[in-house]
C-alpha positions in Angstrom: 112.6 118.6 91.4 111.1 118.4 88.3 114.5 117.4 86.9 115.1 115.2 89.3 112.1 113.2 89.2 112.7 112.7 85.4 116.6 111.9 85.7 115.8 109.5 88.2 112.7 108.0 86.2 115.4 107.7 83.2 118.2 105.8 85.4 115.4 103.5 87.4 113.8 102.5 83.8 117.0 101.9 82.0 118.1 99.8 85.5 115.2 97.7 84.9 115.3 97.5 81.5 119.3 95.9 81.8 118.1 93.8 84.6 115.2 92.2 82.7 117.5 91.5 79.4 120.0 90.0 81.6 117.4 87.7 83.3 116.1 87.0 79.8 119.4 86.0 78.3 119.6 83.5 81.1 116.7 81.9 80.6 116.7 81.2 76.9 118.1 77.7 77.8 114.9 77.0 80.0 112.1 75.1 78.5 108.9 77.2 78.2 104.8 75.9 77.8 104.0 75.9 73.9 101.0 73.9 74.8 98.7 76.1 72.3 95.2 75.5 74.2 97.0 76.1 77.5 98.3 79.6 75.8 95.1 80.6 74.7 93.4 80.0 78.1 96.7 82.1 79.8 95.8 84.8 77.3 92.0 85.3 78.1 93.0 84.9 82.1 95.8 87.8 81.2 93.6 90.0 79.3 91.0 90.7 81.7 93.4 90.6 85.0 95.5 93.0 83.4 92.9 95.3 82.7 92.1 95.3 86.1 95.6 96.1 87.2 95.7 99.2 84.9 92.7 100.3 86.3 93.8 99.8 89.9 97.4 101.6 89.6 96.1 104.4 87.2 94.4 105.7 90.5 97.4 105.7 92.9 99.2 108.6 91.8 96.9 111.3 92.5 94.6 110.2 95.1 96.0 112.5 97.9 96.4 115.6 95.6 92.8 115.4 94.1 91.7 115.6 98.3 94.0 118.5 98.7 92.5 119.7 95.2 89.3 120.2 96.9 90.5 122.2 99.8 90.5 119.4 102.7 92.5 119.6 105.6 95.4 117.5 106.1 93.4 115.6 109.1 90.2 115.2 107.0 92.1 113.4 104.2 93.6 111.2 106.9 89.9 110.0 107.8 89.8 108.9 104.1 92.5 106.8 104.1 91.6 105.6 107.2 88.3 104.8 105.8 90.0 103.2 102.9 92.4 100.9 105.1 89.2 99.9 107.5 87.2 98.7 104.3 90.3 96.8 103.4 90.5 94.7 106.6 86.9 94.1 106.8 86.0 93.2 102.9 89.5 91.1 103.2 88.2 89.3 106.1 85.5 87.9 104.1 86.3 88.8 100.6 86.9 84.8 100.3 83.9 83.4 101.3 82.0 86.0 99.4 84.1 85.2 96.1 83.7 81.2 96.6 79.6 81.9 97.7 78.8 84.4 94.9 81.1 82.8 91.9 84.3 83.8 90.9 82.9 85.4 87.2 80.7 87.5 89.3 82.7 88.6 91.8 84.7 90.4 88.7 82.0 91.6 87.2 81.3 93.0 90.7 84.7 94.4 91.2 84.3 96.2 87.5 81.0 97.8 88.9 82.0 98.7 92.4 85.3 100.3 91.0 83.6 102.4 88.5 81.1 103.9 90.7 84.3 104.3 93.7 86.0 106.5 90.5 82.7 108.5 89.8 82.6 109.5 93.2 85.7 111.3 93.1 84.0 114.0 91.0 82.2 115.4 93.9 83.4 117.9 96.5 81.1 116.6 99.2 82.4 114.6 101.8 80.5 112.4 102.7 81.0 110.8 99.3 84.2 110.7 99.4 83.8 108.4 102.0 81.6 106.2 100.1 84.1 106.1 97.1 86.6 104.6 99.8 84.6 102.3 101.5 84.1 101.1 97.8 87.6 100.9 97.0 88.3 99.0 99.6 85.9 96.2 98.5 87.1 96.5 95.0 90.3 95.8 96.0 89.5 92.9 97.9 87.8 91.3 95.0 91.0 92.2 92.8 92.9 90.1 95.1 90.6 87.5 95.6 88.6 86.6 93.1 90.8 86.8 89.8 93.4 84.4 90.9 90.7 82.0 92.4 89.0 81.7 89.2 92.1 81.1 87.2 93.4 78.0 90.1 90.1 76.4 89.5 90.1 76.7 85.4 93.0 75.9 85.2 93.1 72.5 87.1 89.2 71.4 87.3 87.5 72.5 84.2 90.9 72.4 81.7 93.1 69.8 83.6 96.4 71.6 83.0 99.1 70.6 85.2 99.5 72.2 88.8 103.3 72.8 88.0 102.3 75.4 85.1 100.1 77.7 87.9 103.5 79.3 89.1 104.5 80.4 85.5 101.5 82.3 84.8 101.8 84.0 88.2 105.3 84.7 87.8 104.8 86.1 84.8 101.5 88.2 85.8 103.8 89.5 88.6 106.8 90.5 86.0 103.8 92.4 83.6 102.1 94.2 87.2 105.3 96.0 87.5 105.6 97.3 83.8 101.8 98.3 84.2 102.4 100.1 87.2 105.1 101.9 85.9 103.2 102.8 82.6 100.1 103.8 84.6 102.0 106.4 86.5 103.2 107.8 83.0 99.5 107.7 81.6 98.4 109.6 84.7 100.6 112.1 84.4 99.7 112.6 80.7 96.1 113.2 81.5 96.4 115.1 85.2 99.4 117.7 84.2 101.0 117.3 80.9 96.8 117.7 79.0 96.3 120.0 82.1 93.1 118.0 83.1 93.9 117.9 86.8 94.0 115.3 89.5 90.9 113.7 88.4 91.6 112.7 84.8 93.1 109.8 86.0 90.3 108.2 88.0 87.8 108.9 85.1 90.5 107.1 82.7 90.4 103.8 84.8 86.4 103.8 84.1 87.2 102.1 80.4 89.2 99.7 81.8 86.8 98.6 84.4 83.9 98.7 81.4 86.2 96.3 79.4 86.8 94.0 82.5 83.5 93.6 82.8 82.4 92.8 79.7 85.5 90.6 78.6 84.9 88.4 81.8 81.1 88.2 80.9 81.9 87.4 77.6 85.0 85.2 77.7 84.7 83.5 81.1 82.9 80.6 82.4 81.3 80.7 85.8 82.6 78.9 88.9 82.2 78.4 92.7 84.5 77.6 95.5 83.8 75.1 98.6 81.6 76.6 101.1 83.3 77.0 104.2 82.4 78.9 107.1 84.1 81.9 107.6 84.5 81.3 111.5 85.8 77.9 111.0 88.3 79.7 108.6 89.8 82.3 111.2 89.6 79.8 113.9 91.7 77.3 112.2 93.9 80.2 110.7 94.4 81.5 115.0 95.2 77.9 115.7 98.0 77.6 113.6 99.1 81.2 114.5 99.2 80.5 118.3 101.0 76.8 117.9 104.0 77.8 115.7 106.3 81.0 117.1 107.7 81.4 113.5 104.1 82.5 112.3 104.2 84.9 114.8 107.2 86.2 114.4 106.3 86.6 110.6 102.8 88.1 111.1 104.8 90.6 113.7 107.1 91.3 110.8 104.8 91.7 108.1 102.5 94.0 110.3 105.1 96.5 111.2 106.8 96.6 108.0 103.7 97.1 105.5 101.9 99.2 108.2 105.3 101.6 107.7 104.4 101.1 103.7 101.0 101.9 104.1 101.8 105.4 106.1 104.3 106.3 103.7 101.8 105.8 100.7 99.7 108.2 102.4 102.6 110.6 103.2 104.8 110.9 99.5 102.4 113.2 98.2 102.5 115.8 101.1 106.3 115.5 101.7 107.2 116.6 97.5 103.6 118.2 96.5 104.6 121.6 97.8 108.1 121.1 95.5 105.7 121.1 92.3 106.9 117.6 90.9 105.3 115.5 88.1 103.9 113.1 90.3 103.1 110.4 88.2 106.6 110.3 87.1 107.1 110.1 90.6 105.0 107.1 91.1 106.3 105.3 87.7 109.9 106.1 89.6 108.8 104.4 92.8 107.2 101.3 91.0 110.6 101.2 88.8 113.0 100.9 92.2 110.3 98.0 93.7 110.6 96.2 90.1 114.5 96.7 90.5 114.1 95.3 93.8 112.2 92.1 92.4 115.0 91.7 90.0 117.5 91.9 92.8 116.0 89.5 95.0 115.9 86.7 91.6 120.2 87.7 91.4 120.5 87.3 95.2 118.8 83.8 95.4 120.5 82.6 92.3 123.2 79.6 92.0 125.7 82.3 91.9 125.1 84.3 94.7 122.8 81.9 97.1 121.7 84.3 99.5 118.8 83.1 101.5 115.4 84.9 101.7 116.0 85.8 105.6 119.2 87.3 104.7 116.9 89.1 102.1 114.1 89.5 104.4 116.8 91.7 107.2 118.3 94.0 104.4 115.0 95.0 103.7 114.0 95.9 106.9 117.1 97.3 107.8 117.1 99.5 104.2 113.3 100.9 105.3 114.6 102.0 109.0 117.8 103.7 107.3 115.2 105.7 104.8 113.1 106.6 107.6 116.0 107.7 109.6 117.1 110.3 106.5 113.4 111.7 106.0 113.5 112.4 109.9 116.2 115.2 109.1 114.8 115.6 105.6 111.3 116.6 106.5 112.4 118.6 109.5 110.4 122.0 109.8 112.6 124.5 108.2 115.5 122.2 106.7 113.0 120.4 104.1 115.3 118.8 101.8 113.1 117.4 98.9 116.0 115.5 97.3 116.9 113.8 100.0 113.4 112.7 100.7 112.6 111.7 97.1 116.1 109.7 97.7 114.9 108.1 100.9 111.3 107.0 99.1 113.0 105.3 96.3 115.1 102.9 98.7 112.0 102.1 100.7 110.3 101.0 97.0 113.4 99.4 96.3 113.3 97.3 99.8 109.6 96.6 99.2 110.8 94.8 96.1 113.5 92.8 98.1 110.7 92.3 100.8 107.3 91.0 99.1 109.1 87.8 97.6 111.1 87.2 100.5 107.9 87.3 102.6 106.4 85.3 100.1 108.5 82.6 100.2 108.9 82.4 104.3 105.2 82.4 104.4 104.8 79.9 101.9 107.1 77.1 103.8 105.8 77.9 107.4 102.1 78.3 107.1 100.3 75.1 106.0 98.4 75.7 102.8 95.1 74.8 103.9 95.8 77.6 106.9 96.9 80.4 104.5 93.6 82.1 104.4 93.1 82.3 107.8 96.3 83.2 109.2 96.5 86.2 106.5 93.5 87.2 107.9 94.9 87.5 111.1 97.9 89.3 110.1 96.1 91.8 108.3 94.0 93.3 111.7 97.4 94.4 113.5 98.9 95.3 110.0 96.0 97.9 109.2 95.0 99.1 112.8 98.8 100.4 113.4 98.5 102.1 109.6 95.1 103.8 110.8 96.6 104.3 114.6 99.5 106.3 113.1 97.1 108.5 110.4 94.5 109.0 113.2 96.9 110.1 116.1 100.1 111.6 115.0 98.4 113.8 112.4 96.3 115.5 115.3 99.4 118.2 115.3 101.0 120.7 113.3 101.2 119.5 109.9 105.3 119.8 109.1 105.9 118.5 112.9 103.1 115.6 112.7 104.7 114.5 109.5 108.6 114.4 111.2 106.7 113.0 114.2 105.2 110.1 111.9 108.5 109.3 110.6 110.2 109.1 114.1 107.7 107.2 115.2 108.1 104.7 111.9 111.5 104.2 112.6 110.9 102.7 115.9 108.4 100.2 114.5 111.2 99.1 112.1 113.3 98.5 115.0 111.2 96.2 116.7 110.6 94.3 113.3 114.3 94.1 113.3 114.1 92.6 116.1 111.8 90.2 115.1 113.4 89.4 112.2 116.7 88.7 114.3 114.0 86.4 117.1 113.2 84.6 113.4 116.7 84.2 112.5 117.6 82.5 115.7 114.7 80.3 115.5 115.0 79.1 112.2 118.8 79.1 111.2 119.1 75.5 111.6 116.0 74.9 109.5 116.7 73.7 106.0 113.1 73.9 104.4 113.5 77.5 104.8 116.4 77.7 102.5 116.0 78.0 99.0 117.6 74.5 97.7 120.9 75.1 95.8 119.5 73.0 92.9 117.0 76.0 92.2 117.9 78.3 90.0 116.5 81.2 91.2 113.3 81.5 92.7 110.8 83.5 90.9 109.2 86.5 93.2 105.8 86.2 94.2 102.9 88.7 93.6 103.0 91.4 95.8 100.2 92.3 97.9 99.4 95.7 96.5 
């Protein structure tokens, strides 16, 4: 398993570099913004945001391993994950209003503080302290994916008066570097946890200096800005009206809830499935991130003028790939007949499918959901998504470990069949809708940043 992990990582990394080099060569003729003031402003945003992303990704590879190292049972670890998911739902619902009222800069500083405390709780063996840490982690994640982007958009348009057309370029580049940072974070976590022998708590401690820099740089270099104070109840009511009035929105929400809840369960399960075979977990994590990056690159290629595939086609393909991967996992995790190499390959296919899914779903969501209702509708989407993930972890793992894991993959396969049926229904509804097609004049669509 050790050799397979390093070989897979090397192959995937080489593929990433090849695809991105090819993409860069095709973009050489494009005009890029060279406005010095804009580039300085963009850099001031990237300095803080990339540090925040690095701190977040460093905590991914060894979370389950840490809880297992503290001798907690499978069911207890599942409850810790559920607390994190539930916290993400709760704070995700109010994070936009909280950030607008408190101030975007203050919210970024609050993120650095709460996430640092979350990391420090990992030093404790006390179960209640670890639950508090998971709750703080949910708050921090909600702030990460609301405060930073909101701050940038306001400063870009309101304070600096740059053209709004430049905003997608900033977020597209951020999405690309987000993938690079994720790959590097897995390798870094592996170095500290395994190569240096500091144990699974080490990556969490390494995150703290990054978080401290986030707070210091945002406090020093950023100006404060606020959003419009819109009541949360109004946002949710408007989002619900939009959701119920358009069948396309309902079907998109169904697909998102089923697909992403399966991804959440995968995030929980990959470590206990592979860890008994002593793989380098950080390298495994980096391989997953590289596979996801390859998926994003393939999405750009598929929607280019050369191939002209549509996001609906790619969404269908990603759901089929995850179903096939879960079908593989039901056999490769069969008690007494485990095949870790096959499980690893299935996990890589899931990540590749995620790289295809997120930009396709982002494109369709942007076209189907009115901009003014985006926040409210997304809040409603997250509720069934997290409920399905939480129920899966609580109910299915209330059994023998290995049997429960196989049963969980079986249930996830059924969920993906339901998602595929929703995709077919959506395809039937929108097949003649030109608005949901990538324009032929548009060379290629840039990927939207995935919800991490």
